[in-house]
C-alpha positions as a printed NumPy array, in Angstrom:
array([[185.752, 123.473,  17.515],
       [188.764, 121.193,  17.764],
       [188.556, 118.037,  19.872],
       [191.23 , 119.4  ,  22.144],
       [189.249, 122.619,  22.858],
       [186.082, 120.608,  23.449],
       [187.855, 118.394,  25.992],
       [189.309, 121.464,  27.729],
       [185.905, 123.163,  27.842],
       [184.314, 119.992,  29.246],
       [187.084, 119.655,  31.838],
       [186.69 , 123.299,  32.859],
       [182.935, 122.891,  33.133],
       [183.273, 119.778,  35.277],
       [185.898, 121.469,  37.445],
       [183.64 , 124.459,  37.983],
       [180.674, 122.236,  38.813],
       [182.798, 120.194,  41.202],
       [183.824, 123.352,  43.011],
       [180.229, 124.456,  43.407],
       [179.486, 125.053,  47.064],
       [175.883, 124.9  ,  48.254],
       [176.412, 128.028,  50.348],
       [175.573, 131.584,  49.314],
       [177.077, 132.673,  45.995],
       [178.857, 135.599,  47.684],
       [180.815, 133.121,  49.833],
       [181.742, 130.571,  47.149],
       [184.817, 132.193,  45.696],
       [185.617, 132.52 ,  42.014],
       [185.28 , 128.886,  40.934],
       [182.272, 128.253,  43.146],
       [180.57 , 131.348,  41.794],
       [181.342, 130.34 ,  38.206],
       [179.979, 126.834,  38.904],
       [176.808, 128.258,  40.442],
       [176.384, 130.533,  37.438],
       [176.8  , 127.66 ,  34.977],
       [174.529, 125.22 ,  36.823],
       [171.85 , 127.723,  37.841],
       [172.42 , 126.907,  41.527],
       [172.36 , 130.541,  42.576],
       [168.965, 131.073,  40.964],
       [167.583, 127.947,  42.62 ],
       [168.9  , 129.076,  45.987],
       [167.394, 132.54 ,  45.558],
       [164.063, 131.018,  44.542],
       [164.178, 128.714,  47.574],
       [164.901, 131.639,  49.907],
       [162.093, 133.689,  48.355],
       [159.668, 130.782,  48.814],
       [160.751, 130.373,  52.422],
       [160.317, 134.104,  53.082],
       [156.858, 134.108,  51.466],
       [155.863, 131.075,  53.517],
       [157.04 , 132.711,  56.755],
       [155.195, 135.893,  55.877],
       [152.006, 133.922,  55.2  ],
       [152.336, 132.116,  58.548],
       [152.872, 135.437,  60.32 ],
       [149.738, 136.881,  58.712],
       [147.749, 133.783,  59.683],
       [149.026, 134.006,  63.26 ],
       [148.091, 137.697,  63.416],
       [144.606, 136.943,  62.081],
       [144.155, 134.144,  64.627],
       [145.298, 136.433,  67.451],
       [142.782, 139.069,  66.366],
       [140.011, 136.456,  66.197],
       [140.939, 135.194,  69.67 ],
       [140.877, 138.733,  71.054],
       [137.473, 139.275,  69.471],
       [136.146, 136.039,  70.989],
       [137.505, 137.042,  74.386],
       [135.835, 140.455,  74.194],
       [132.516, 138.817,  73.244],
       [132.844, 136.386,  76.162],
       [133.523, 139.268,  78.526],
       [130.434, 141.127,  77.235],
       [128.302, 137.972,  77.589],
       [129.585, 137.417,  81.125],
       [128.846, 141.04 ,  82.081],
       [125.308, 140.746,  80.663],
       [124.692, 137.502,  82.572],
       [126.019, 139.09 ,  85.778],
       [123.686, 142.069,  85.301],
       [120.73 , 139.7  ,  84.863],
       [121.775, 137.771,  87.969],
       [122.09 , 140.994,  89.971],
       [118.6  , 141.991,  88.811],
       [117.235, 138.637,  90.025],
       [118.932, 139.123,  93.411],
       [117.365, 142.575,  93.676],
       [113.969, 141.092,  92.703],
       [114.24 , 138.45 ,  95.435],
       [115.005, 141.081,  98.076],
       [112.159, 143.321,  96.9  ],
       [109.724, 140.396,  96.77 ],
       [110.576, 139.349, 100.326],
       [109.935, 142.875, 101.547],
       [106.606, 142.951,  99.728],
       [105.689, 139.571, 101.206],
       [106.501, 140.738, 104.732],
       [104.437, 143.909, 104.199],
       [101.463, 141.915, 102.856],
       [101.604, 139.514, 105.802],
       [101.476, 142.431, 108.201],
       [ 98.568, 144.068, 106.341],
       [ 96.405, 140.994, 105.871],
       [ 96.951, 139.3  , 109.184],
       [ 95.056, 136.016, 109.663],
       [ 92.73 , 136.596, 106.699],
       [ 95.519, 136.264, 104.128],
       [ 97.53 , 133.601, 105.925],
       [ 96.976, 130.809, 103.337],
       [ 97.849, 133.09 , 100.419],
       [100.881, 134.452, 102.265],
       [102.07 , 130.891, 102.91 ],
       [101.743, 130.012,  99.2  ],
       [103.668, 133.142,  98.226],
       [106.34 , 132.36 , 100.845],
       [106.788, 128.876,  99.314],
       [107.202, 130.452,  95.861],
       [109.729, 132.896,  97.305],
       [111.63 , 130.072,  99.023],
       [111.652, 128.063,  95.79 ],
       [113.102, 131.05 ,  93.927],
       [115.753, 131.549,  96.638],
       [116.747, 127.846,  96.513],
       [116.963, 127.925,  92.705],
       [119.121, 131.05 ,  92.934],
       [121.44 , 129.396,  95.453],
       [121.776, 126.293,  93.228],
       [122.65 , 128.48 ,  90.226],
       [125.712, 129.883,  92.   ],
       [127.707, 132.83 ,  90.695],
       [127.905, 131.677,  87.048],
       [124.586, 130.107,  86.07 ],
       [123.969, 128.659,  82.634],
       [121.673, 130.496,  80.241],
       [118.954, 127.931,  80.966],
       [119.285, 128.43 ,  84.74 ],
       [119.181, 132.189,  84.283],
       [115.985, 131.948,  82.214],
       [114.427, 129.656,  84.816],
       [115.271, 132.107,  87.604],
       [113.774, 134.992,  85.629],
       [110.618, 132.96 ,  84.97 ],
       [110.245, 132.09 ,  88.681],
       [110.81 , 135.742,  89.602],
       [108.105, 136.935,  87.189],
       [105.69 , 134.311,  88.544],
       [106.324, 135.492,  92.092],
       [105.836, 139.11 ,  91.005],
       [102.453, 138.069,  89.545],
       [101.492, 136.469,  92.849],
       [102.388, 139.573,  94.795]])
């Protein structure tokens, strides 16, 4: 190749590279497109866009998985809350039933069972106070304590 052709080829190459626009190859025009083709800029831009798309897709999948996990946790919490409420309702029903039984026993036994009736009344009052302290959303430990007190009172009756 003659020195003159080499200089012209080098000048053309530099001119094409100088015209290279970092925008999309379809918007660069003839010289910009030729420069992108010679420098590999179009391929790099495509690779960058593909990496960005893959990254966004991965983030979307992670967000979807986290949303599903959160929904699952919420459903479990709702089931746990419903179970605790059912246990609390059962304790309330036990307290009412136990008070009726206590009143019936007092009437049946009269003076002879007065000391035992008083002891049972104290147990019943203790259970009622513990239930009032527990409120509408007791902890698991409070719920177990209430159930234990209720069973003890049932044994006394």
